C-alpha positions, -999 to 999 in steps of 0.1 A, spaced: -677 447 495 -664 462 464 -629 471 485 -628 509 471 -591 518 476 -590 551 493 -566 576 474 -543 592 497 -521 621 489 -501 647 508 -484 680 502 -472 712 519 -489 746 516 -458 770 515 -458 805 522 -434 836 521 -436 869 538 -426 899 516 -429 931 540 -464 925 558 -479 905 529 -482 866 533 -480 848 499 -486 811 487 -469 791 467 -493 778 438 -483 755 410 -503 749 379 -504 713 365 -493 708 330 -524 682 325 -559 677 327 -578 712 335 -545 726 345 -556 734 381 -537 750 405 -525 735 439 -497 737 465 -471 707 459 -489 673 467 -486 639 454 -499 602 461 -486 585 492 -462 555 480 -466 521 500 -444 522 532 -442 559 528 -456 579 560 -478 612 550 -451 633 559 -427 617 540 -451 617 509 -453 656 514 -414 661 518 -409 638 488 -435 657 465 -424 692 473 -386 679 465 -398 667 431 -424 694 421 -408 724 436 -373 713 438 -375 724 475 -356 702 499 -362 698 536 -337 724 544 -349 750 520 -382 758 545 -393 754 579 -420 731 588 -449 745 610 -457 707 621 -487 720 645 -504 726 616 -519 697 596 -551 698 577 -568 667 561 -591 670 535 -617 643 522 -635 643 486 -642 620 460 -624 617 428 -641 597 398 -663 580 425 -635 567 448 -627 586 480 -597 605 484 -578 622 516 -555 648 510 -533 660 543 -516 693 541 -487 708 564 -477 742 564 -438 751 558 -422 789 555 -398 790 524 -364 800 538 -351 834 525 -334 832 491 -348 796 482 -362 795 445 -387 770 432 -379 747 405 -406 731 386 -409 697 373 -426 684 341 -457 679 360 -463 718 365 -461 743 337 -462 778 361 -459 789 397 -470 818 412 -464 831 448 -499 846 457 -517 865 486 -547 848 500 -576 866 478 -556 859 448 -546 823 457 -581 814 466 -593 826 434 -571 801 414 -574 774 439 -613 774 431 -618 741 451 -639 751 486 -619 727 508 -585 741 493 -598 781 497 -609 771 534 -571 752 538 -556 786 527 -578 804 548 -569 785 578 -532 789 568 -536 827 570 -551 826 605 -524 801 617 -495 821 604 -509 857 618 -511 838 652 -477 823 652 -459 855 636 -474 873 669 -454 847 692 
């Protein structure tokens, strides 16, 4: 057994509604290929996945638990390989509270609030695109209640 350590990360897909448009927060990494993702990061020992998602959102976007509403009935698990190692990323969905602002850490150089089509074109990865599409469906159902 080679004992491949599974990489595990967690984050939040954060959205806001401007008039009738749903917009998603994507942040551009300030390293590597400067990819765009929602706030996320690696799970630390002893942390739950959700604790990681909340901590990373605070560290990367400057948003604390009181700055958004967690829609905890939405949870999406992505599985893929990074440099030959299996990786799992878990996303929850959260709506930013009115008037709250994003504050970037050094890990990111830019952030944007984008409607679904633009967010998907920046996200690039098929798994992330399908996650955003599922978020959109969920939010539309949630808003009708």
